SERO-4910 file (N, C-alpha, C, O; in steps of 0.05 Angstrom, whole numbers):
BEGIN
 pado doro    nc1    nc2    nc3   cac1   cac2   cac3    cc1    cc2    cc3    oc1    oc2    oc3
  Met    A     21    -23      5      0      0     -3     21     28     -6     46     29     -4
  Ile    A      4     47    -10     23     69    -18     32     82      8     55     90     12
  Trp    A      8     83     28     25     90     52     43     82     68     52     94     87
  Asp    A     48     57     60     71     43     76     98     48     64    117     33     68
  Ile    A     98     68     50    128     75     31    136     98     47    118    112     56
  Pro    A    164    105     53    171    118     69    163    146     62    155    151     40
  Ala    A    166    167     82    149    193     68    165    211     43    156    224     24
  His    A    194    207     52    209    219     25    203    208      3    208    222    -17
  His    A    192    184     -1    186    172    -22    159    169    -31    155    153    -49
  Arg    A    140    181    -21    112    182    -21    102    197    -47     86    187    -62
  Arg    A    114    221    -49    108    241    -64    109    231    -93     89    228   -106
  Ala    A    131    227   -101    137    211   -127    122    183   -126    126    173   -148
  Ala    A    110    170   -113    105    141   -111     70    150   -120     55    137   -134
  Glu    A     64    171   -109     36    182   -109     31    186   -144     16    174   -160
  Arg    A     50    206   -148     54    217   -178     49    199   -195     30    196   -211
  Asp    A     71    182   -191     73    164   -211     42    137   -210     32    126   -230
  Leu    A     36    133   -188     10    122   -193    -13    134   -202    -30    120   -214
  Leu    A    -17    163   -198    -37    178   -209    -31    179   -240    -50    178   -256
  Phe    A     -6    181   -249     -2    186   -276     -7    153   -289    -18    152   -311
  Gln    A     -2    134   -277    -13    111   -296    -43    103   -291    -54     88   -307
  Thr    A    -55    112   -271    -87    115   -266   -100    133   -286   -120    124   -298
  Gln    A    -91    160   -293   -101    175   -308    -88    170   -332    -95    188   -348
  Gly    A    -71    154   -344    -57    146   -369    -46    167   -385    -48    169   -409
  Gly    A    -31    187   -368     -9    204   -376    -31    235   -382    -23    255   -394
  Lys    A    -52    234   -374    -68    259   -383    -78    279   -359    -81    270   -336
  Cys    A    -80    297   -364    -91    319   -345   -115    314   -344   -129    311   -364
  Asn    A   -126    311   -317   -151    298   -304   -170    322   -312   -192    313   -319
  Ser    A   -170    346   -314   -187    366   -319   -193    368   -356   -216    366   -365
  Cys    A   -174    372   -371   -173    377   -399   -173    345   -412   -190    339   -428
  Gly    A   -154    327   -405   -149    310   -426   -123    310   -433   -111    288   -434
  Gln    A   -111    329   -438    -86    341   -451    -65    315   -443    -68    305   -421
  Glu    A    -48    306   -460    -25    289   -453     -2    306   -441      9    324   -452
  Ile    A      3    296   -415     22    311   -404     48    290   -396     45    265   -399
  Ser    A     73    301   -387     92    282   -376     98    282   -354     95    303   -342
  Leu    A    109    261   -340    120    270   -309    130    292   -301    123    304   -281
  Arg    A    146    300   -319    167    328   -315    153    350   -305    157    363   -284
  Glu    A    126    357   -329    107    377   -330     77    376   -311     58    392   -313
  Val    A     79    355   -294     52    350   -279     45    367   -255     66    377   -245
  Phe    A     28    373   -245     22    382   -221     -2    372   -199    -26    376   -200
  Val    A     15    358   -182     -6    342   -160    -25    367   -151    -19    390   -146
  Asp    A    -52    352   -149    -71    382   -142    -91    362   -121    -95    339   -127
  His    A   -100    374   -101   -118    369    -85   -152    376    -97   -165    396    -95
  Ile    A   -158    354   -108   -190    356   -113   -206    373    -97   -216    393   -106
  Thr    A   -209    367    -74   -218    385    -56   -199    395    -38   -186    379    -24
  Pro    A   -194    423    -37   -174    436    -21   -172    427      5   -193    423     18
  Arg    A   -142    419     18   -146    415     44   -163    430     66   -177    424     85
  Thr    A   -153    459     49   -171    486     69   -196    486     70   -209    501     84
  Gln    A   -207    467     52   -238    464     51   -252    433     66   -274    423     64
  Gly    A   -229    424     78   -235    396     90   -232    376     76   -241    354     82
  Gly    A   -218    381     53   -207    351     35   -187    340     48   -167    351     58
  Pro    A   -192    313     47   -170    291     60   -143    293     46   -142    302     23
  Glu    A   -121    285     62    -98    278     47    -94    256     46    -79    245     63
  Ser    A   -108    242     21   -108    214     14   -103    217    -18   -105    239    -30
  Ile    A    -97    197    -26    -90    192    -55   -117    196    -69   -118    203    -93
  Ser    A   -140    191    -54   -170    192    -76   -172    223    -74   -184    232    -94
  Asn    A   -165    238    -60   -172    263    -65   -146    279    -78   -145    304    -77
  Leu    A   -130    266    -87   -111    276   -107   -114    274   -148   -126    258   -162
  Gln    A   -103    289   -153   -107    287   -187    -80    303   -200    -68    322   -189
  Leu    A    -75    294   -222    -52    307   -238    -67    331   -260    -85    326   -276
  Leu    A    -53    354   -256    -61    370   -276    -39    378   -302    -16    370   -304
  Cys    A    -48    389   -313    -29    403   -334    -28    440   -320    -45    453   -306
  Gly    A     -9    445   -328      1    476   -322    -22    489   -325    -36    493   -305
  Pro    A    -29    497   -348    -49    517   -350    -75    512   -332    -86    530   -319
  Cys    A    -84    484   -334   -111    476   -314    -99    480   -287   -114    493   -271
  Ala    A    -76    472   -277    -69    484   -246    -64    507   -243    -63    514   -219
  Ser    A    -58    527   -263    -61    561   -257    -92    567   -262   -101    588   -251
  Arg    A   -109    552   -276   -133    560   -272   -152    559   -248   -169    575   -240
  Lys    A   -145    532   -240   -156    523   -210   -150    540   -192   -168    547   -177
  Lys    A   -126    549   -188   -111    563   -172   -128    593   -168   -137    602   -147
  Asp    A   -130    602   -192   -144    630   -197   -168    628   -187   -177    646   -172
  Ser    A   -185    603   -194   -211    606   -189   -219    603   -154   -239    609   -141
  Glu    A   -197    593   -150   -198    584   -111   -191    610    -97   -198    613    -74
  Ala    A   -177    629   -109   -164    656   -105   -186    669    -90   -184    692    -82
***
């Protein structure tokens, strides 16, 4: 299970798992993305009670991450 991985490896493992699960595409617009240009995003922000779990994470491309950040501000 991913939570059994040491904390310093967890983020990379989560990102890799999300990348495989999402088929290498942005979860918002469907654009193909590479692992070097992804943004790991909380679907429901932690400030709004979103859990710190992989089920609340998604990968976004840069433009979608910027739009989401701007809409939450």
